C-alpha positions in Angstrom: -17.3 -2.4 -20.7 -16.0 1.1 -20.1 -15.5 3.1 -23.3 -11.9 3.9 -24.3 -10.5 6.3 -26.7 -8.1 3.8 -28.3 -7.6 0.2 -29.2 -4.7 -2.2 -28.4 -2.2 -1.3 -25.7 1.3 -0.7 -27.1 4.6 -1.7 -25.4 5.4 2.0 -25.1 2.1 2.7 -23.3 2.7 -0.3 -21.0 6.1 1.3 -20.0 4.5 4.6 -19.4 1.7 3.0 -17.3 4.4 1.1 -15.3 6.0 4.5 -14.6 2.7 5.8 -13.1 2.8 2.9 -10.6 6.5 3.7 -9.9 5.7 7.4 -9.3 2.7 6.4 -7.0 5.1 4.4 -4.8 7.8 7.0 -4.9 5.5 9.9 -4.0 3.2 8.5 -1.3 6.0 6.7 0.5 8.4 9.7 0.4 7.4 10.8 3.9 6.7 7.4 5.4 10.4 6.5 5.5 10.9 9.6 7.7 8.0 9.2 10.0 10.4 9.3 12.9 11.0 13.0 12.0 7.2 13.6 11.6 6.6 12.2 15.0 9.4 14.4 16.5 7.9 17.5 14.9 4.5 16.7 16.4 6.0 15.9 19.8 4.1 12.7 20.2 4.7 9.3 21.7 4.6 6.1 19.7 1.1 5.2 20.8 -0.2 8.8 20.2 1.5 9.0 16.8 0.1 5.6 15.7 -3.4 6.5 16.7 -3.2 9.8 14.8 -2.1 8.0 11.7 -5.0 5.6 11.9 -7.5 8.5 12.0 -6.6 9.1 8.4 -8.6 6.0 7.6 -11.7 8.2 7.9 -10.7 9.8 4.7 -10.1 6.5 3.0 -13.4 5.1 4.1 -15.3 8.1 2.9 -13.5 8.1 -0.5 -13.9 4.4 -1.1 -17.6 4.6 -0.6 -17.9 6.7 -3.8 -14.7 6.4 -5.7 -15.6 3.4 -7.9 -18.8 5.2 -8.8 -16.9 8.4 -9.6 -14.5 6.5 -11.9 -17.4 5.2 -13.9 -19.0 8.6 -14.1 -15.9 10.7 -15.0 -13.4 8.1 -16.3 -10.0 7.1 -15.1 -8.1 10.1 -16.4 -10.0 12.8 -14.6 -10.0 11.0 -11.2 -6.3 10.1 -11.6 -5.4 13.7 -12.4 -7.2 15.3 -9.5 -6.2 12.6 -7.0 -2.5 12.7 -8.0 -2.2 16.5 -7.6 -4.0 16.4 -4.2 -2.0 13.4 -2.9 1.5 14.7 -3.5 0.8 18.3 -2.6 -1.0 17.4 0.6 1.9 15.1 1.7 4.4 17.9 1.1 2.3 20.3 3.1 1.9 17.8 6.0 5.6 17.7 6.7 5.6 21.3 7.7 2.9 20.9 10.3 3.7 20.9 14.0 0.2 20.9 15.4 -1.3 17.4 16.0 -4.8 18.7 15.3 -3.9 20.2 11.9 -1.9 17.1 11.1 -5.0 15.0 11.8 -7.1 16.9 9.2 -4.3 16.9 6.6 -3.9 13.1 7.1 -7.6 12.5 6.5 -7.5 14.4 3.2 -4.3 12.6 2.2 -5.9 9.3 2.8 -8.9 10.3 0.7 -6.7 11.5 -2.2 -4.6 8.3 -2.1 -7.9 6.3 -2.3 -8.8 8.1 -5.5 -5.4 7.4 -7.0 -5.6 3.7 -5.9 -9.1 3.0 -7.3 -8.5 4.7 -10.6 -5.1 3.2 -11.3 -6.1 -0.3 -10.1 -9.2 -0.2 -12.2 -7.1 0.5 -15.3 -4.5 -2.1 -14.2 -7.2 -4.9 -14.0 -8.5 -3.9 -17.4 -5.0 -4.2 -18.8 -4.4 -7.5 -16.9 -7.4 -9.0 -18.9 -5.7 -8.2 -22.2 -2.0 -8.6 -21.4 -2.2 -11.6 -18.9 1.2 -13.1 -17.7 1.0 -11.7 -14.2 0.6 -8.0 -15.3 -1.1 -6.9 -12.1 1.5 -8.5 -9.9 4.3 -6.9 -11.9 2.6 -3.5 -11.5 2.7 -4.1 -7.7 6.4 -4.8 -8.1 6.9 -1.6 -10.0 5.1 0.3 -7.3 7.5 -1.3 -4.8 10.5 -0.1 -6.8 9.2 3.4 -6.4 8.9 2.8 -2.6 12.4 1.2 -2.6 13.9 4.2 -4.4 12.3 6.7 -2.0 13.8 4.7 0.9 17.3 5.0 -0.8 16.8 8.7 -1.2 15.9 8.9 2.5 19.1 7.0 3.5 21.2 9.4 1.4 19.6 12.7 2.4 18.4 12.2 6.0 21.5 13.8 7.5 21.7 16.5 4.8 18.1 17.8 4.3 15.2 18.4 6.6 12.1 16.3 6.0 10.3 19.5 4.8 12.8 20.3 2.0 13.3 16.6 1.1 9.6 15.7 0.7 8.4 19.0 -0.8 11.0 18.9 -3.6 10.4 15.3 -4.3 6.6 15.7 -4.3 6.8 18.6 -6.8 8.9 16.6 -9.2 6.6 13.6 -9.0 3.5 15.7 -9.5 4.8 17.2 -12.7 6.0 14.0 -14.2 2.8 12.2 -13.3 0.7 14.8 -15.0 2.8 14.6 -18.2 2.4 10.8 -18.3 -1.4 10.9 -17.6 -1.8 13.2 -20.6 0.3 10.8 -22.9 -1.8 7.8 -21.7 -5.2 9.4 -22.4 -5.9 7.2 -25.5 -5.9 4.0 -23.4 -7.6 5.2 -20.2 -11.0 3.8 -19.4 -13.7 6.4 -20.1 -17.1 7.0 -18.7 -19.4 4.0 -18.2 -23.0 5.1 -17.5 -24.3 1.6 -17.3 -21.9 0.6 -14.5 -22.3 4.0 -12.9 -26.1 3.4 -12.6 -25.5 -0.1 -11.1 -22.9 1.3 -8.7 -25.3 4.1 -7.7 -28.0 1.5 -6.8 -25.5 -0.5 -4.8 -24.3 2.7 -3.0 -27.9 3.7 -2.2 -28.4 0.3 -0.5 -25.0 0.1 1.0 -25.9 0.6 4.7 -29.0 -1.5 4.5 -27.9 -4.4 2.3 -24.1 -4.5 2.7 -22.6 -7.1 0.4 -19.0 -8.0 1.1 -17.1 -11.0 0.0 -16.0 -11.6 3.5 -13.5 -14.5 2.8 -11.7 -12.5 0.1 -11.8 -9.3 2.2 -10.3 -11.0 5.2 -7.7 -12.7 3.0 -6.7 -9.4 1.6 -6.4 -7.9 5.1 -4.4 -10.8 6.5 -2.1 -10.8 3.4 -1.4 -7.1 3.3 -1.6 -5.7 6.9 2.1 -6.4 7.5 3.0 -4.1 4.6 1.0 -1.2 6.2 2.5 -1.7 9.7 6.0 -2.1 8.4 5.7 1.2 6.5 4.4 3.0 9.6 6.8 1.6 12.2 10.0 0.2 10.5 12.0 3.5 10.7 10.9 4.1 14.3 11.8 0.5 15.1 15.3 1.0 13.6 15.8 4.3 15.4 14.4 3.5 18.8 14.8 -0.3 19.2 18.0 -1.0 17.2 19.7 2.3 18.2 20.5 3.2 14.5 21.1 6.7 13.2 18.7 8.6 10.8 20.0 7.0 7.7 20.5 3.4 8.8 17.1 3.3 10.5 15.5 3.3 7.0 17.5 0.1 6.0 15.0 -2.4 7.4 12.2 -0.9 5.3 14.6 -0.8 2.3 15.2 -4.6 2.7 11.5 -5.3 3.1 10.6 -3.5 -0.1 13.4 -5.0 -2.1 12.3 -8.5 -1.1 8.7 -7.5 -2.1 9.9 -6.5 -5.5 11.7 -9.8 -6.1 8.6 -11.7 -5.0 6.2 -9.7 -7.2 8.4 -10.1 -10.3 8.9 -13.8 -9.7 5.3 -14.5 -9.0 4.3 -15.4 -12.6 7.1 -18.1 -12.7 6.1 -19.5 -9.4 2.4 -19.5 -10.3 3.2 -21.7 -13.4 5.1 -24.2 -11.4 3.1 -24.6 -8.2 -0.5 -24.7 -7.0 -1.7 -21.2 -6.1 -3.2 -22.3 -2.7 0.0 -24.0 -1.7 2.0 -21.0 -2.7 -0.1 -18.6 -0.6 -0.1 -21.0 2.4 3.7 -21.7 2.4 4.7 -18.1 1.7 2.4 -16.7 4.3 3.7 -19.0 7.1 7.3 -18.6 6.1 7.0 -14.8 5.7 5.2 -14.2 9.0 7.5 -16.5 10.9 10.7 -15.0 9.4 9.6 -11.4 10.0 8.6 -12.1 13.6 11.8 -13.8 14.5 13.8 -11.0 12.8 12.0 -8.3 14.9 12.6 -10.1 18.2 16.1 -11.3 17.7 17.2 -8.1 16.0 16.2 -6.2 19.0 17.9 -8.6 21.4 21.2 -8.6 19.4 21.1 -4.8 18.9 21.4 -4.4 22.7 25.1 -5.2 22.4 25.8 -4.8 18.7 23.4 -2.5 16.7 24.9 -3.3 13.3 24.6 -7.0 13.9 21.1 -6.5 15.1 20.4 -4.7 11.8 21.7 -7.7 9.9 19.5 -10.1 12.0 16.4 -8.0 11.6 17.2 -7.5 7.9 17.1 -11.2 7.2 13.7 -11.4 8.9 12.4 -8.3 7.0 13.5 -9.9 3.7 11.5 -13.0 4.5 8.4 -11.0 5.4 8.6 -8.8 2.3 9.0 -11.8 0.0 6.3 -13.8 1.8 3.5 -11.2 1.3 4.7 -9.9 -2.1 1.9 -11.2 -4.3 -1.0 -11.4 -1.8 -2.5 -8.1 -2.8 -2.8 -9.2 -6.5 -4.0 -12.7 -5.7 -6.9 -11.6 -3.5 -8.0 -8.6 -5.7 -8.1 -10.9 -8.7 -10.0 -13.6 -6.8 -12.5 -11.0 -5.6 -13.1 -9.8 -9.2 -13.5 -13.4 -10.4 -16.1 -14.1 -7.7 -18.2 -10.9 -8.2 -20.8 -9.9 -10.8 -20.1 -6.2 -10.2 -17.8 -4.1 -12.3 -14.0 -4.0 -11.6 -13.9 -0.5 -10.1 -16.9 -1.3 -7.8 -15.2 -4.6 -6.6 -11.9 -2.8 -6.0 -13.7 0.0 -4.1 -15.6 -2.4 -1.9 -12.5 -4.5 -1.1 -10.5 -1.4 -0.4 -13.3 0.1 1.8 -13.3 -3.0 4.0 -9.5 -3.2 4.0 -9.2 0.4 5.1 -11.8 -0.1 7.9 -10.1 -3.2 9.1 -6.6 -1.7 8.7 -7.9 1.2 10.9 -8.8 -1.3 13.6 -5.6 -3.3 13.4 -3.4 -0.2 13.3 -5.0 1.0 16.5 -4.5 -2.3 18.1 -0.8 -2.2 17.1 -0.4 1.4 18.4 -2.0 0.5 21.7 0.1 -2.6 22.0 3.2 -0.6 21.3 2.4 1.7 24.1 1.7 -1.1 26.6 4.0 -3.9 25.6 6.6 -2.2 23.4 7.0 -1.8 19.6 8.7 -5.2 18.9 5.8 -7.1 20.5 3.2 -5.0 18.7 4.8 -5.6 15.3 4.3 -9.4 15.9 0.6 -9.0 15.4 0.6 -8.6 11.6 3.3 -11.3 11.4 1.0 -13.8 13.0 -1.9 -12.7 10.8 0.1 -13.3 7.6 0.7 -16.9 8.7 -3.0 -17.7 8.4 -3.6 -16.1 4.9 -3.6 -19.5 3.2 -6.9 -20.5 4.9 -8.8 -17.7 3.3 -7.7 -18.4 -0.3 -8.6 -22.1 0.2 -12.1 -20.9 1.2 -12.4 -18.4 -1.6 -12.8 -20.9 -4.5 -14.2 -19.8 -7.8 -17.3 -21.7 -9.0 
């Protein structure tokens, strides 16, 4: 076990830790809801912009190779502090860039910093899940989504009033300060250094390229269950602006609906898990979510040709189904991966995240290329179809 500076987790500490997840979602998604403005600043087409975004995966891959090891060497607090400052400040700086080359490098560093934040906060989350139970990890995913939801609301309100540069820079500064205050207050419960796990991780890292050990079933399940969230974050505002013909504020609404549905699903998961078989839940929600989202994308576009607001309503229904359908997939497959592995929690999370980022890099490029060739609505069907097959992977990923 990692050493900690304190004992039991108090309700007040749980609330503060939940706020960290909230700020994570609020901060990293602040510029995503205005990607259409970023794309315009860079002067790129959909295919070019999509490909440029996926290059950031290089930073994620590099970071995930070592981040679990660094958490065990330095402890959660130090990694979380450094990565949070880097993440929010780099995102703010990126909104001022007009050069695609400079943006590419900034995006790589942003992805690396987000990876550090992700691994450190998720390692702490899984440790607390073991002690608090009752769907804690899924609820934390829901709290993250509330942050992402609020940032989409802010975008709706200020898109016509503030430039993306002022909007994101101001928000990032506030989020950074509050995050650092909370990290300091939570120091007593953060996992500390773990030399034993660090030594084990170092051995695994040294043999990584010659003896790659990946729980492929869990890894692909995580990909199929979460890729729609990544693609929706990247393309939903562009879809609303260019395919539905909405203005800068209304184009964020589909993503708002998607995130709101995700929040409902994540907070209801513990109740559903008690009533129904987990494999059936994942299978049914995957099929229903992928089908609903796909139909919403296509028919929303068709209807918007004559009535943009009605098209928004139609696509909104589909986005709601998609968000609710994939809401708990991340927590389910991460927990299943930890249960099936003999490595430490941070190492498992890093390995799964490493594979996920590599595979997301591939799928995002496929979506970007498809958007350039067939159009964005057809390209966005790819992750919808993938979600419909997620149940297969959980059935195969049984725990001995």
